[in-house]
Backbone bond lengths (Angstrom), bond angles and torsions (degrees), N, CA, C in turn:
res aa  C-N    CA-C-N  psi(-1)  N-CA   C-N-CA  omega(-1)  CA-C   N-CA-C  phi
1 M - - - 1.485 - - 1.509 107.79 -
2 G 1.348 118.23 132.13 1.413 124.41 179.35 1.508 112.82 -75.59
3 K 1.297 115.21 178.40 1.488 118.50 179.21 1.508 112.15 -79.96
4 P 1.276 123.22 154.53 1.447 123.91 178.85 1.513 112.87 -61.21
5 V 1.380 117.17 134.46 1.443 120.30 177.72 1.566 108.20 -116.38
6 I 1.303 116.47 -20.33 1.475 120.34 176.00 1.573 107.14 -134.37
7 E 1.276 117.56 128.66 1.497 122.62 175.20 1.486 112.06 -131.86
8 I 1.329 115.58 119.39 1.493 121.73 -179.31 1.508 107.98 -119.36
9 K 1.291 116.81 126.28 1.487 121.70 -177.62 1.498 112.56 -126.72
10 N 1.319 115.60 118.29 1.448 123.17 175.10 1.504 113.63 48.89
11 L 1.363 115.92 53.88 1.459 123.03 -174.34 1.532 111.03 -84.68
12 F 1.312 114.47 129.88 1.496 122.62 172.62 1.522 107.80 -123.22
13 V 1.365 115.37 136.45 1.464 120.87 177.16 1.503 108.26 -132.63
14 D 1.336 115.72 130.06 1.476 119.61 172.44 1.602 107.42 -112.15
15 L 1.326 116.12 141.36 1.445 121.18 172.18 1.555 105.49 -128.52
16 D 1.294 112.90 124.53 1.517 119.57 179.14 1.511 112.20 51.82
17 G 1.321 114.56 39.45 1.462 121.13 177.09 1.510 115.07 79.38
18 V 1.361 118.17 5.36 1.389 121.15 -179.45 1.570 108.68 -114.51
19 T 1.319 114.07 133.11 1.508 118.84 179.90 1.543 110.09 -75.52
20 V 1.275 116.93 115.51 1.462 120.84 -178.19 1.573 111.95 -104.56
21 L 1.346 116.43 -22.20 1.450 118.73 176.64 1.546 103.62 -138.99
22 E 1.360 114.72 137.64 1.469 119.51 174.37 1.509 111.49 -149.44
23 H 1.336 113.68 145.86 1.473 119.53 179.51 1.511 113.37 54.64
24 V 1.348 120.30 37.34 1.415 122.20 -178.56 1.520 107.92 -87.07
25 N 1.311 115.65 123.84 1.469 122.80 173.78 1.512 108.49 -131.57
26 L 1.361 116.82 132.96 1.383 123.50 -171.81 1.515 111.52 -159.37
27 T 1.326 118.63 134.39 1.468 124.27 172.07 1.568 105.92 -124.34
28 V 1.272 115.07 123.32 1.478 122.00 174.26 1.492 109.32 -110.08
29 N 1.321 116.37 125.24 1.468 121.73 -178.83 1.502 112.61 -93.23
30 E 1.366 114.43 156.72 1.453 122.01 -178.30 1.563 110.61 -53.34
31 Y 1.322 116.03 132.32 1.436 123.99 174.82 1.523 110.93 72.07
32 D 1.309 117.85 16.34 1.511 119.13 169.05 1.480 110.19 -75.02
33 F 1.348 116.38 156.94 1.420 122.83 170.83 1.523 105.69 -123.89
34 L 1.286 117.45 92.59 1.435 123.60 -172.98 1.554 111.18 -95.26
35 G 1.332 114.01 125.31 1.480 116.74 171.78 1.476 109.46 -103.14
36 I 1.314 117.23 134.45 1.496 124.72 179.12 1.555 106.39 -116.10
37 I 1.340 114.17 115.49 1.440 119.84 -178.58 1.553 107.97 -114.13
38 G 1.268 115.00 164.46 1.460 121.52 177.36 1.525 112.53 157.76
39 P 1.304 117.64 166.42 1.436 120.79 -175.92 1.577 115.27 -65.85
40 N 1.249 118.15 160.45 1.433 120.85 172.45 1.525 112.28 -58.49
41 G 1.298 117.61 135.40 1.467 119.75 -173.76 1.444 116.98 81.06
42 G 1.304 119.01 7.02 1.453 123.49 -177.23 1.500 113.79 -85.59
43 G 1.341 119.98 -4.01 1.433 122.57 174.50 1.531 114.56 104.04
44 K 1.285 119.14 9.44 1.513 124.28 -176.91 1.511 110.75 -59.74
45 T 1.351 115.29 -54.35 1.472 120.62 -177.79 1.552 109.47 -64.95
46 T 1.326 116.69 -40.28 1.450 122.26 -176.96 1.607 107.83 -59.37
47 L 1.359 113.13 -40.87 1.458 114.60 -178.51 1.552 112.71 -63.77
48 L 1.355 113.67 -38.61 1.500 116.89 175.82 1.474 108.49 -65.19
49 R 1.306 121.69 -39.70 1.484 123.09 -179.72 1.508 112.53 -66.17
50 V 1.298 115.51 -28.76 1.495 118.15 173.90 1.521 109.90 -66.52
51 L 1.380 116.56 -45.22 1.442 120.93 -179.96 1.532 112.51 -61.72
52 L 1.351 115.67 -33.15 1.447 122.36 -179.85 1.574 113.35 -82.54
53 G 1.318 115.48 -2.11 1.450 119.00 -179.77 1.521 114.84 78.95
54 L 1.315 117.32 12.25 1.508 120.87 -178.15 1.522 111.95 -90.60
55 V 1.300 119.12 -16.19 1.424 125.42 176.34 1.513 110.36 -128.76
56 K 1.311 119.09 129.66 1.474 122.40 -178.74 1.538 109.74 -96.41
57 P 1.270 117.83 127.29 1.474 121.36 175.64 1.500 111.71 -69.64
58 V 1.337 115.25 151.74 1.475 118.89 175.93 1.530 109.75 -88.37
59 R 1.315 116.30 -15.09 1.455 117.62 175.57 1.527 107.52 -160.67
60 G 1.278 115.92 156.52 1.490 120.93 175.99 1.542 113.13 104.73
61 K 1.292 116.27 171.91 1.500 122.75 -178.07 1.491 109.07 -122.63
62 V 1.360 114.37 144.90 1.452 121.02 175.68 1.518 105.42 -134.39
63 R 1.323 115.69 128.53 1.486 120.97 178.11 1.504 108.29 -125.59
64 I 1.292 117.42 136.39 1.490 127.15 172.26 1.535 107.79 -117.59
65 M 1.353 110.93 116.39 1.482 117.70 -178.06 1.536 111.15 55.53
66 G 1.315 113.20 36.86 1.506 117.92 178.25 1.501 117.71 82.29
67 E 1.356 116.15 -4.59 1.506 120.81 -176.23 1.516 109.90 -119.85
68 S 1.312 117.83 174.85 1.466 124.04 -178.67 1.551 108.42 -69.95
69 V 1.362 112.01 158.38 1.492 115.31 177.20 1.520 109.54 -60.01
70 E 1.308 120.40 -39.96 1.493 121.27 -178.57 1.499 111.23 -60.31
71 K 1.346 117.23 -36.47 1.457 117.14 -177.53 1.556 113.59 -80.39
72 N 1.321 117.23 -32.39 1.464 119.26 -171.03 1.568 114.67 -120.63
73 R 1.318 117.78 15.34 1.502 117.28 178.42 1.558 109.62 -67.96
74 H 1.270 117.85 -19.62 1.517 118.10 177.81 1.519 111.84 -65.33
75 L 1.329 115.76 -13.49 1.476 119.61 178.43 1.478 113.24 -83.96
76 L 1.382 116.15 -2.91 1.453 122.36 -179.84 1.528 111.55 -99.41
77 G 1.346 116.73 136.57 1.494 121.01 166.00 1.487 107.64 -108.23
78 Y 1.335 115.34 146.65 1.440 122.19 -177.65 1.475 115.58 -129.94
79 V 1.339 117.23 128.58 1.443 123.89 176.01 1.546 106.58 -113.01
80 P 1.363 117.65 110.13 1.428 121.30 -173.48 1.545 111.84 -76.40
81 Q 1.320 114.72 170.49 1.439 120.85 171.58 1.511 109.64 -57.90
82 Y 1.352 113.98 147.13 1.454 119.83 176.66 1.563 108.04 -57.70
83 A 1.326 117.55 133.06 1.453 119.58 179.80 1.545 105.99 -129.72
84 V 1.362 113.98 154.49 1.421 119.96 176.81 1.506 107.88 -62.61
85 F 1.315 118.51 131.11 1.448 125.98 -174.11 1.521 109.47 -110.18
86 D 1.361 115.41 128.83 1.461 119.04 175.92 1.527 110.10 -69.79
87 R 1.385 113.07 106.41 1.465 117.14 -170.92 1.538 110.12 -69.88
88 S 1.283 118.02 -12.39 1.487 120.06 -179.84 1.517 112.42 -88.81
89 F 1.316 115.76 -8.40 1.497 119.18 -174.21 1.573 106.94 -73.96
90 P 1.325 118.43 122.99 1.455 122.73 -172.00 1.542 111.26 -82.99
91 I 1.364 116.01 86.56 1.428 119.38 173.24 1.518 107.53 -143.82
92 S 1.318 116.93 138.74 1.429 121.08 -176.34 1.529 110.45 -93.52
93 V 1.357 113.84 166.54 1.471 121.69 179.10 1.540 108.33 -57.74
94 G 1.342 117.39 -50.76 1.433 119.19 178.94 1.577 115.12 -55.75
95 E 1.325 114.29 -39.63 1.446 118.11 -179.31 1.540 112.47 -66.66
96 V 1.321 114.84 -38.09 1.452 119.58 176.68 1.527 110.19 -61.46
97 V 1.298 119.19 -45.83 1.477 123.57 -172.62 1.563 107.67 -70.50
98 I 1.291 117.28 -47.16 1.478 118.17 -173.94 1.524 111.81 -73.21
99 S 1.366 117.38 -14.60 1.440 120.86 170.70 1.533 115.73 -56.57
100 A 1.348 114.08 -25.66 1.498 120.33 177.85 1.527 112.46 -65.32
101 R 1.360 115.42 -14.72 1.465 118.12 -179.03 1.494 113.42 -88.93
102 L 1.403 116.06 -6.68 1.467 119.53 -175.93 1.545 113.71 -56.90
103 A 1.299 116.07 -40.47 1.493 120.92 -176.80 1.535 111.78 -55.53
104 R 1.314 116.37 -26.42 1.473 119.29 -176.04 1.539 111.23 -96.44
105 K 1.369 117.40 -4.78 1.515 116.61 -173.61 1.455 113.39 -85.13
106 Q 1.319 122.35 -31.62 1.472 124.30 -178.43 1.564 110.63 54.19
107 G 1.331 116.88 45.79 1.395 121.23 178.84 1.499 116.88 87.68
108 R 1.309 118.68 -8.14 1.480 122.24 -179.14 1.550 109.72 -84.71
109 R 1.258 115.20 160.34 1.479 123.35 178.21 1.585 107.92 -71.43
110 F 1.320 112.28 156.65 1.484 118.36 174.05 1.526 109.35 -62.00
111 S 1.314 116.19 138.73 1.456 122.01 179.78 1.544 110.31 -93.29
112 R 1.315 115.31 170.33 1.468 121.47 173.25 1.562 108.54 -58.33
113 E 1.326 117.31 -37.66 1.473 121.42 179.26 1.482 110.96 -65.78
114 D 1.312 118.86 -37.90 1.456 122.86 178.91 1.524 110.02 -61.25
115 Y 1.322 117.15 -44.06 1.458 120.65 179.17 1.549 111.97 -65.97
116 K 1.376 115.08 -38.63 1.449 119.98 176.55 1.530 112.31 -59.80
117 I 1.327 112.57 -42.69 1.525 117.39 -179.07 1.496 107.89 -68.18
118 A 1.309 121.70 -42.83 1.446 124.39 178.79 1.529 110.94 -59.54
119 D 1.322 115.24 -47.47 1.482 118.85 179.73 1.489 110.90 -63.06
120 A 1.317 116.82 -40.33 1.493 118.30 177.70 1.506 113.41 -63.22
121 A 1.276 116.69 -34.39 1.483 123.38 177.10 1.537 111.09 -66.27
122 L 1.363 114.79 -42.54 1.438 120.71 176.45 1.505 112.97 -66.64
123 E 1.325 118.02 -38.12 1.443 122.79 178.81 1.529 107.26 -66.05
124 R 1.303 118.27 -38.22 1.461 120.94 -177.29 1.524 111.62 -60.69
125 V 1.338 116.43 -36.72 1.416 118.58 -178.73 1.553 111.62 -99.46
126 E 1.355 117.01 16.13 1.407 124.12 174.75 1.587 113.07 59.56
127 M 1.358 111.93 41.23 1.487 119.20 178.93 1.491 112.36 -121.79
128 L 1.355 120.48 2.13 1.497 121.95 -175.20 1.525 112.06 -58.82
129 P 1.365 119.67 -36.66 1.479 116.84 178.56 1.552 114.32 -63.65
130 L 1.358 115.69 -17.19 1.490 118.90 178.83 1.492 112.60 -102.32
131 R 1.312 117.84 22.18 1.433 123.09 -176.14 1.543 111.38 -56.77
132 S 1.298 118.72 -37.66 1.445 121.08 -175.88 1.551 113.54 -92.72
133 R 1.320 114.84 -2.25 1.473 119.12 -177.05 1.556 108.42 -74.06
134 Q 1.341 115.45 145.38 1.451 120.70 175.59 1.562 110.31 -70.50
135 M 1.316 116.16 140.90 1.483 118.76 -178.72 1.507 111.28 -60.68
136 G 1.329 117.58 -31.91 1.462 119.58 -178.53 1.527 113.76 -69.64
137 E 1.336 117.97 -9.98 1.452 122.10 -179.89 1.541 111.19 -94.40
138 L 1.357 118.55 -4.35 1.448 120.47 -175.70 1.474 111.90 -87.09
139 S 1.309 116.02 158.44 1.509 120.89 168.69 1.474 109.42 -77.06
140 G 1.354 116.10 169.84 1.455 120.01 -179.94 1.477 111.40 -62.76
141 G 1.334 119.09 -37.92 1.453 120.87 179.65 1.497 113.02 -68.61
142 E 1.333 115.79 -38.05 1.456 118.75 177.50 1.551 111.90 -66.69
143 R 1.340 116.87 -37.09 1.451 119.17 177.74 1.518 111.49 -64.88
144 Q 1.307 116.50 -34.57 1.484 118.31 178.51 1.542 110.22 -67.32
145 R 1.326 119.44 -35.72 1.447 121.78 176.34 1.513 109.82 -66.05
146 V 1.315 118.40 -37.75 1.463 120.12 179.56 1.553 108.74 -66.75
147 L 1.306 118.09 -37.98 1.472 118.94 177.87 1.517 110.26 -65.08
148 V 1.293 117.82 -37.29 1.515 119.75 174.39 1.519 109.89 -61.77
149 A 1.309 115.54 -43.67 1.511 119.81 -178.84 1.469 108.66 -63.74
150 R 1.350 119.60 -38.85 1.465 120.72 178.84 1.539 110.59 -63.80
151 A 1.345 116.79 -41.08 1.448 119.04 176.05 1.511 113.20 -63.86
152 L 1.318 116.36 -38.34 1.480 120.82 179.52 1.527 112.25 -68.84
153 A 1.354 116.58 -30.04 1.458 118.28 179.19 1.565 113.99 -67.42
154 A 1.298 115.17 -14.91 1.431 117.86 174.52 1.528 111.50 -84.92
155 Q 1.335 117.40 0.23 1.472 125.40 177.02 1.527 111.55 56.06
156 P 1.331 116.31 59.21 1.482 117.40 -176.76 1.517 110.47 -82.20
157 R 1.329 115.52 162.83 1.451 126.03 172.17 1.566 107.15 -93.82
158 I 1.298 116.51 -29.16 1.488 121.04 -173.53 1.602 105.89 -132.34
159 L 1.328 114.89 131.85 1.461 117.71 -179.31 1.516 108.90 -115.67
160 L 1.330 115.25 126.38 1.440 126.08 -179.95 1.541 110.68 -103.17
161 L 1.305 118.66 126.79 1.464 119.53 -179.24 1.517 109.56 -127.72
162 D 1.288 116.25 129.78 1.454 122.17 -174.61 1.558 109.79 -111.96
163 E 1.326 116.45 100.98 1.475 120.37 -179.44 1.518 112.90 49.55
164 P 1.293 120.76 51.92 1.429 120.35 -171.44 1.532 116.20 -70.17
165 T 1.348 116.28 -15.79 1.461 116.51 179.95 1.507 112.48 -116.19
166 A 1.344 116.13 22.19 1.458 118.80 -172.29 1.527 113.54 -68.32
167 S 1.350 116.38 -23.10 1.509 118.29 -175.33 1.551 112.00 -123.37
168 V 1.278 113.98 24.90 1.478 116.64 178.69 1.548 108.26 -123.85
169 D 1.416 111.76 162.02 1.441 116.01 -177.54 1.511 114.21 -76.23
170 S 1.341 116.37 165.19 1.522 119.73 -172.71 1.511 109.96 -66.16
171 R 1.249 117.94 -30.26 1.528 118.75 178.03 1.482 112.05 -62.43
172 F 1.347 116.16 -43.96 1.468 120.18 177.11 1.499 109.74 -68.10
173 A 1.291 117.17 -44.17 1.470 120.82 -176.66 1.524 112.57 -54.64
174 A 1.370 118.18 -44.42 1.439 119.19 -178.88 1.553 112.33 -61.13
175 G 1.320 114.28 -42.76 1.531 116.46 177.65 1.495 111.42 -65.34
176 F 1.360 115.10 -35.82 1.489 118.29 -178.69 1.485 112.17 -64.14
177 Y 1.394 116.53 -43.66 1.479 121.48 177.94 1.462 111.62 -62.28
178 E 1.389 117.26 -36.55 1.413 118.52 175.95 1.519 114.43 -64.48
179 L 1.326 116.04 -34.72 1.489 123.25 176.41 1.534 106.52 -63.06
180 L 1.336 116.79 -44.46 1.448 118.67 179.74 1.508 113.81 -62.29
181 Q 1.313 116.11 -37.28 1.498 119.37 176.38 1.469 109.10 -62.39
182 E 1.328 120.75 -37.89 1.479 122.17 178.28 1.494 109.56 -64.16
183 L 1.356 115.43 -47.32 1.478 119.21 -179.01 1.474 112.06 -60.41
184 N 1.326 116.08 -31.97 1.488 120.39 -179.18 1.534 113.62 -62.98
185 Q 1.302 117.66 -13.89 1.484 122.47 175.89 1.486 109.62 -70.22
186 E 1.335 117.59 -19.35 1.442 122.32 -170.78 1.543 110.85 -118.18
187 M 1.295 119.36 -19.37 1.492 121.77 -173.86 1.499 111.49 -153.83
188 T 1.287 114.94 165.01 1.515 123.08 175.78 1.500 107.04 -82.46
189 L 1.385 113.27 137.95 1.501 116.75 177.84 1.549 107.58 -121.92
190 I 1.314 115.63 144.84 1.479 125.60 172.85 1.487 105.49 -128.08
191 L 1.305 116.93 116.05 1.466 123.54 -176.93 1.543 112.30 -114.30
192 V 1.277 120.26 119.31 1.442 121.96 176.43 1.521 108.02 -98.39
193 S 1.331 116.34 133.80 1.502 121.66 -176.66 1.514 109.50 -156.56
194 H 1.309 113.29 155.95 1.470 117.93 169.12 1.546 111.37 -100.13
195 D 1.353 115.25 -5.43 1.456 121.98 -174.76 1.505 109.64 -89.94
196 I 1.378 117.45 90.64 1.459 122.34 -170.54 1.542 108.90 -66.61
197 S 1.256 119.03 -45.22 1.506 119.90 -171.56 1.503 110.69 -69.46
198 A 1.328 119.99 -39.34 1.483 122.27 -178.73 1.557 108.54 -69.28
199 V 1.320 116.11 -48.53 1.437 118.36 -173.60 1.541 110.92 -65.42
200 S 1.317 117.45 -36.98 1.497 118.31 -176.54 1.510 112.23 -70.10
201 T 1.347 115.20 -12.94 1.496 118.75 177.18 1.510 110.38 -76.45
202 Y 1.271 118.52 -30.16 1.481 121.76 -171.52 1.528 116.85 -108.52
203 V 1.306 117.68 -30.39 1.463 117.07 -171.14 1.534 111.00 -80.19
204 K 1.328 115.89 170.68 1.479 122.57 177.48 1.490 110.80 -93.84
205 T 1.329 118.43 -35.77 1.457 121.43 -178.93 1.543 108.18 -138.76
206 L 1.313 115.30 153.93 1.503 120.83 -175.51 1.487 107.98 -127.31
207 A 1.349 117.12 141.39 1.448 123.78 171.92 1.547 106.68 -132.10
208 C 1.376 114.46 151.15 1.462 119.72 174.18 1.528 108.57 -112.97
209 L 1.295 116.14 136.90 1.414 122.71 178.99 1.532 114.87 -129.21
210 N 1.251 113.57 122.42 1.474 121.80 173.24 1.551 107.29 -147.22
211 R 1.303 115.08 76.63 1.457 125.87 -174.89 1.517 109.56 74.39
212 T 1.324 119.25 -44.06 1.480 124.96 173.70 1.543 108.13 -112.03
213 L 1.350 116.00 141.97 1.474 120.72 -178.09 1.500 110.11 -92.11
214 F 1.359 115.82 134.03 1.453 122.42 174.65 1.531 107.50 -116.62
215 Y 1.325 116.12 117.78 1.491 122.00 -168.96 1.500 107.72 -148.97
216 E 1.358 115.09 130.42 1.483 120.05 -179.83 1.577 107.93 -125.90
217 N 1.320 118.31 22.13 1.438 118.82 176.24 1.547 113.29 55.66
218 S 1.294 114.42 40.11 1.529 120.00 -173.98 1.519 108.24 -143.71
219 R 1.339 112.84 163.68 1.464 119.91 170.07 1.517 113.80 -83.42
220 E 1.329 114.83 -14.25 1.392 122.33 -178.04 1.512 112.91 -83.87
221 L 1.286 120.39 144.22 1.439 125.24 175.82 1.501 107.90 -110.20
222 S 1.294 117.59 118.23 1.444 119.53 179.46 1.525 109.28 -80.55
223 Q 1.309 115.60 159.72 1.463 120.32 177.13 1.519 112.43 -58.43
224 E 1.351 117.33 -35.27 1.403 120.88 179.74 1.515 110.70 -65.81
225 M 1.369 118.19 -43.14 1.424 120.24 -179.81 1.544 113.50 -59.74
226 I 1.362 114.50 -44.97 1.462 120.03 -179.51 1.549 110.06 -65.66
227 E 1.320 116.55 -45.45 1.453 117.22 -177.69 1.548 110.76 -67.74
228 N 1.300 118.99 -35.87 1.457 122.25 -179.95 1.582 107.84 -66.60
229 T 1.242 116.62 -37.44 1.501 121.18 -176.64 1.529 113.03 -76.87
230 Y 1.364 114.75 -48.74 1.451 118.72 -175.70 1.533 115.27 -100.61
231 H 1.323 111.75 -4.57 1.484 119.30 178.29 1.560 114.68 59.97
232 C 1.262 111.72 22.75 1.528 118.43 171.29 1.484 109.21 -165.11
233 P 1.334 120.39 156.57 1.452 120.44 176.17 1.523 113.92 -63.59
234 V 1.332 115.84 148.92 1.447 121.50 -177.21 1.487 109.62 -135.41
235 D 1.354 117.64 141.50 1.462 121.58 169.40 1.542 107.58 -84.50
236 L 1.290 115.56 127.41 1.497 119.85 -177.47 1.528 106.82 -116.76
237 I 1.330 116.00 121.64 1.471 122.64 178.06 1.528 106.76 -108.17
238 A 1.280 116.95 123.41 1.421 122.46 178.95 1.532 109.81 -145.66
239 H 1.363 112.60 148.39 1.503 121.97 -178.07 1.539 107.83 59.38
240 G 1.349 117.98 27.35 1.428 122.44 174.58 1.555 114.72 79.45
241 I 1.376 116.11 3.09 1.486 117.86 179.61 1.498 105.80 -139.59
242 P 1.326 118.56 160.98 1.491 122.57 179.78 1.541 106.89 -58.38
243 H 1.386 113.42 126.10 1.435 119.76 -178.00 1.516 112.54 -100.10
244 R 1.312 114.04 -41.79 1.413 122.46 169.58 1.520 108.16 -139.71
245 V 1.292 115.46 120.75 1.443 117.58 179.21 1.540 107.78 -113.26
246 L 1.309 114.04 117.94 1.469 121.48 -174.06 1.530 110.14 -113.81
247 P 1.266 117.90 155.37 1.530 120.64 -175.47 1.514 112.53 -66.51
248 P 1.328 113.72 153.99 1.520 119.40 179.09 1.556 107.22 -59.01
249 H 1.329 111.48 154.09 1.461 122.44 177.55 1.527 110.33 -117.78
250 N 1.314 116.36 107.68 1.452 121.56 -175.17 1.525 112.82 57.24
251 G 1.351 114.57 33.41 1.448 120.74 177.97 1.505 114.13 87.74
252 V 1.370 117.36 -1.91 1.458 119.91 -174.45 1.524 106.37 -124.60
253 V 1.388 115.99 138.44 1.452 120.48 173.57 1.466 108.41 -115.42
254 G 1.340 118.78 129.70 1.457 122.65 177.44 1.522 112.08 -95.14
255 S 1.296 115.96 170.56 1.480 120.98 177.45 1.501 108.79 -141.07
């Protein structure tokens, strides 16, 4: 087991006067591939935004590589949820990726090293041949790979991904998860998703989040974790076979 790279202790977050996260405790170790699942509105994206320093907790402590979020958030890369893209907006694949280097420039022009780093990131996600292509010409799956390349161009130690396959087909999703497993050899990954069965196939550990986080530092999901998160029993299919089969709830079984 690696050393802790993210430590969250007794985290509470309020948004517009409503508590969206409470009693959240989590330790993520180096080179973990953590999947966080839970219902829509359960606080998954908010938790990532806390790590990125975009949302301030009302209580609790968050440490990244042993330091505050403000000091070490530059060690995080972020791949946002798939968003509708203005296909007429004139920006190329290469321009999107190298934009990740802006934070380091302090007004200076991009260097030869910046371009090398951006091209290496594109090559890593198998998108280098499309470097000059306009973003509006890409498929949804190709755009997601470009967003990963942009995150990699910032040279992160930890990669956060928010529902990265929500709007792509299953054929693309399988290849995308395989890419993430390769990246996991070099960095820690935290993946937020509502797709229990797909995520459980690829990640190393799983957590359930619905305002409160349920985590046992394991790939297995206990019946208690599922019921506490979804408030009813759920059939979970993973690795192509039933992974946890729980009894029906009021005559209905969810998935």
